[in-house]
N, C-alpha and C positions, 0 to 999 in steps of 0.2 A: 382065254389068255392068248395073246398074239405072240409071234416069235420075238418081236422087239421087247415086249414085256418080260418074256422069259430070259432074254439076253441081259437086260438091265437089272432084272431081279426085283421089280416093283409090282405092286398090285395093279391089274388092268383096270382102266377106267370104264365105267358102264357105257355101252354103245346103244344109242337109241335105235330101236327096231324100225325097220322100214318095210312097208308092205311089199316092195319089190325085192328086198334083200333076202335071199334064201340060203346063201352060203357065206361062210366067213373067209375072208381073203388073208392069207398069211404073208407077212413081209419077209423078205430074205434077210438072213443074218449077215451083217457086214463085219468081217473080221478086222480087228484092230491091227494096223501095221506095226510090226516090231521096230523099235528104235534102232537105227543104224549106229554102230560104234563110232564115237567122235574121236578123231585123231588128236593126240596130245601135241600141243605146239612145241617145237624144238627151239631152244635158245641158241642164238648166234652170238658169239663173242666178237665184239667189235673193238678195234684198237682205240685206246683212250690216251689221255695225256700221261697218266701214270704208266701205261704200257710203254709209251715212247721214252719215258725217263729211264726205263730199265735197260735201254740199249746202251751199250758201252760207248762212252765219249773219249776220244783220244785227246781232246783239248777241253779243259773245264769251261763251263759257260761264262764264268767271270773273266777268263783270259780271252775268250772270243771277242768280248766287247772292246778290247784294246788292240785288236789286229789292225783296225783302220788307223789308229794313232801311230802304231809301229810303222805301217806302210807310209804314212805321211812323213815321218821323220827320216825314213830311209830315202825317200825321193828327195827330201830337202838336203840330206848329206851328200847324195850323189851329185845333185846340181851344184852344190858348193865346191866339191872336190874337182869336178870337171871344169869349172870356171864359168858356169852360166850365171852364178851369183857372185857379186863383188863382196869382199869382206867388209868394206865400208857400208855397203847397202844392207846386207843380211849375212851375219856370221853363220858358219856351219854349226850344226848341233854339237859336234865334238868339241869345238872351241868354246861354245856356250857352256858346256858342262865343265870344262877346265876353268873358265873364268868364274863360274858359280862356286866351284870348290875353293878357289883362291879367296873369294869374298867371304866364304865361311871361315877359312883359316885366319883371315885378317880381322875377323870380328865385325865386319860391316853388315853382312846379310842378316845375322841373327837378331840384333837389336832393331833393325829396320822392319823385319818381319813381325816382331812382337808389337812394335808401335802401331803398325797398320792393323794387325789383328785386334788389338785393344780398341781402336777407334770403331771398327766394325761391330764388335761386341756391344759397345756402348750405344751405338746407333740402333742396333737391333733390339737391345734390352729396353730402350726408351720408346722407340717407334712402334713396335708391335703391340705393347699394352695400350698405348694411346689410341691406335687405330682400332683395336678390338673394342675398347670402351665406346668409341664413337659409333662403330657399326652396330653394337648392341642397342645403344640409345636410339639410333635412327631406325633400326629394323624392328624394334619391339614396341615403340610408342609413336603415335601420330604427331605429337608435339616435337619429338626428337627428329622425326623425318622432315617436318617442315622447317626446323631451325638448322639442321646439320647437313642433310644430304645435298641440298642445292649449293651450299657454300663449299663443301668439299669437292663436289663435281666441278665447280667453277675453278677452284684453285688447282685441281688436278691437271688442267691443261696449261698451266703456267710452267714454262721450263724451269727445272730446278737449278740448272746452271745459270739461268738468267737472274735468279735470286741471290747469286753470290755477291754482287756488288752491294745490294741493299743490306744483306746480312752482315757484311763487313762494316758498314756504317753503323749498324745497330749493336753488333756484338764484338767488334774488334777483329784482330787477326790471330787470336790465340786458338786454343783447342776447342773452345765453345762453338765457334763458327763451323769448324770442320765436322764436329759431331752433329750439329744442327742440320747441316746439309744432308747427312746420311739419314737422320731421323725423318726429314721431310720426304726423301725418296723412298724410304721403307714404308711409310704410313699408307700411302695411296694404294698399292696393290693389296695390302692386307685388308684395308677398309672396303674396297670395292668387292673383293671376292667374298668376304664375310657377310657384308650387307646383302649381296645377291643371294647367297646361300640361305640366309634367314628368310628372305622374301619368297624363296622357292620351296619352303617347307610344305608338304602335302597338307591341305586343309582338313582332309579326312583324319589324319593323325591327331591334329589339334582337337577336332570334334570328339574323337574317341577318348582323348585325355580328359576332356570336360565331362563326358558321359560317365566315366569311371570315378569321377570325383576328385581329380587332381587339382590342387591349388595352382595359382598363377606361377608361383615360384617353382613348384614341382613340374609344371609343364615346361618351363624354361630349362630346368636341370635335366629332365629325362627325355624330352622330345626335341626342343629347339636346338639346344647346344649340341647333342649328338648328331642331329641332322645337318647342322651347319659346319661340323668339324671338317668334312672333306674340302669344302670351299676355303675354310680358314687355312688349312695346311697348303693348299695350292698358292694362296697369297703369301704364305711364309716362304715357300720355295722361290717365288718371284722376287720377294723382298731381299733374300740373301744374295741373289744375283745382282740386283740393282745396287745393293750396298757396296759391293766390290767395284762396280762401275763408277759410282759417284766418288768413291775414295780416291780414285786417280786424280780427279779434279780438286777434291778437297785438300789433298796433300800438296797442292801447288800454291796454297795460300800461306806464304811465310813459314814453310815447314823446315824444321831442322833435323828431322828424322823421319823414318818411314820409307816405304818402297817408292812412293811418288817423289820424295826428295832425291833418292838415288837416280831416278829417271831424269829429273831436271838437270842434275849434275852431269849425267852421261850425255844428255843432249847438248850441253854446252861444249863438251870436249869431243863430240862426234864418236862416242863409244857405243856402237850398235850392239856389241855383244853384251854389255852391261844392261842395256835397255831390254834385250831379249830375255836375259836372266830374270829381271824383275817382272816382266810380263808373264813368263812361265810360272813364276811363283804365285802371281795373282790367279792364274788359271788353276793351279793345283789347290790353292786355298779355297777357291770357289767350288771346285769339284768336291773337296772334302766336306765343306759345309752343306752342299746339296745332298751328298750321300748320307750325312747325318739326319737331315730333314726327311729324306726318303725312308730311312730306317725307322724313324719316329712315326712316320705316316703308316708304315706297314704294321707297326705294333699297336697304334691307337685304333686303326681301322681294320683290325683283323676280323671283325664281324662281317665285313663286306665279302661277297662272293669273289673268288679268284685271288684272294690274298692268303 
């Protein structure tokens, strides 16, 4: 038995005898090196977003977003008080606030605001469902894509304001033509964003849905609609902004109420302060509707990372 056999602990294999071999050569025993102790890794605490949020803020984050707006109005007020801006050209913010308060007390601003807000709600309430239905039909079926998408893309490049004269001939000068203009302007961004989001659904997700046995309706409800929801909400945000922009032109068509009607009257009598009041009301209403859509977006898309 050799030294290696003794070390391993196995039975030695028979060695063929050789006429020249007279002695047995012993192999040296190689000691097994002892395992060196492995150092345990130490964890390093890195600053994260949550760590940064724990720092004390002297100004809330919501208020920080309005610092630029406050600075703009401060420069505007200083320029008006110094005399760099003529009152007939651009009234000072302080005067605009006084005029707005008087318009509220006189009962002019409230009904006009409600009339404009109602027109925008009607336009959004009609335009968004129509655009969503067209996008679903064009995005989910080949026939719908052939019949709808090219026509919508062609009409999308026609200026909405250019349709004003034609719509007056077709619909008259009542409320219908005003709301129709808003509907047309609202429909295009919702359609384009929703259609694009449907077309960009990951094919692997659809293949997985078919593998697990989901029906066509279940695929639409559980895969396509959730995947297209971010694009749809982006279109809604753009649509709300466009609705307020088109309302300014729509309310110039034989309007007897609304913010646009007040702007036309103020333009006739060179009342720049009244015009600024109405424009600021437009801006505030647009900001409120956009904030509502963003809150809805954060709630519906709370499954996305970073929300």
